[in-house]
C-alpha atoms as one frame of an Amber mdcrd trajectory, in Angstrom:
protein
 -70.471-159.149  97.468 -70.858-162.346  99.769 -67.817-164.440 101.237 -68.748
-167.211  98.896 -68.420-165.304  96.077 -64.891-163.835  97.359 -63.372-167.155
  98.057 -64.535-168.494  94.656 -62.676-165.688  92.753 -59.677-166.077  94.943
 -59.759-169.916  94.584 -60.271-169.434  90.982 -57.094-167.096  90.489 -54.928
-169.611  92.211 -55.970-172.318  89.601 -55.371-170.055  86.777 -51.469-169.159
  87.896 -51.155-173.036  88.476 -52.317-173.800  85.176 -50.628-170.974  83.685
 -47.338-172.107  84.995 -48.264-175.861  84.644 -48.971-174.837  80.898 -45.570
-172.918  80.470 -43.707-176.204  81.623 -45.947-178.421  79.614 -44.981-176.272
  76.403 -41.236-176.047  77.007 -41.340-179.960  77.650 -43.324-180.413  74.540
 -40.683-178.153  72.480 -37.603-180.017  74.394 -39.299-183.111  72.732 -39.735
-181.664  69.246 -36.583-180.808  69.225 -34.557-183.784  70.330 -36.742-185.535
  67.936 -35.809-183.551  64.926 -32.119-183.667  66.141 -32.311-187.052  66.044
 -34.153-187.445  62.831 -31.205-184.988  61.163 -28.589-187.246  62.615 -29.843
-190.392  61.535 -29.952-188.899  58.095 -26.284-187.774  58.273 -25.207-191.071
  59.539 -27.023-193.226  56.383 -24.675-191.475  54.020 -21.605-192.223  55.602
 -19.398-195.195  53.961 -18.590-198.497  55.228 -15.540-198.035  57.691 -15.253
-201.954  57.769 -14.248-202.053  54.314 -10.359-200.449  53.588 -11.762-200.385
  49.981 -14.004-197.519  50.791 -11.242-195.429  51.327 -10.068-194.272  48.424
  -6.314-192.558  47.946  -5.405-190.458  44.851  -2.509-192.520  44.098   0.034
-191.446  41.070  -0.330-192.248  37.350   2.323-194.455  36.012   2.959-194.231
  32.379   4.751-197.119  31.041   6.425-197.760  27.337   6.071-200.583  24.999
   8.496-202.650  27.080   6.687-202.286  30.373   9.295-199.688  31.674   7.820
-197.004  33.724   8.685-193.552  31.645   6.494-190.976  33.842   4.326-190.204
  36.688   2.044-187.669  37.038   0.485-187.008  40.650  -0.593-183.994  42.635
   0.715-185.723  45.602   3.020-188.527  45.875   1.108-191.198  47.986   1.029
-194.802  47.889  -0.732-197.331  49.965   0.911-199.477  52.726  -0.289-201.986
  55.100   0.021-201.497  59.165   2.915-203.855  59.291   4.954-201.575  56.960
   4.717-198.516  59.335   6.904-198.326  62.207   5.740-199.092  65.653   6.684
-195.448  66.986   4.519-193.785  64.346   1.707-195.909  65.510   2.492-195.421
  69.118   2.880-191.559  68.567  -0.033-191.218  66.613  -1.951-192.908  69.384
  -0.779-191.070  72.078  -1.167-187.329  70.358  -5.009-188.800  69.583  -5.452
-190.489  72.771  -3.237-190.729  75.774  -5.910-193.491  77.201  -6.471-195.355
  74.093  -5.246-198.995  75.926  -7.360-198.072  78.961 -11.157-197.581  78.073
 -13.724-199.535  75.605 -13.386-196.846  72.904 -15.310-194.516  74.426 -13.336
-191.989  76.699 -15.374-190.364  78.852 -13.015-188.108  80.781 -11.677-186.915
  77.263 -15.104-186.407  76.198 -15.937-183.996  79.301
């Protein structure tokens, strides 16, 4: 076997290994891209079904059913849970502050996304 043949064979083997590694990383990159696109499509379809958060009417709360007599007097209330809607000014500021402190201690110091809280 000549010197050129041995060199050519050695050179061909290194390209095959290099292409195998590059092919592997290329495949992994394509797989990661496909997974990211699939995840993005799934999240997008989930977000389409969410109610409008700007409208208070979108959140319907089960309230008691009231039965009145012929004179308009309340004679019975039927409910599973006794709930009623209230406005924000009817809620104690201590309840509001306590809820904010419990849920997000840095609520007033960030612009809506608490990076430290996420980490």
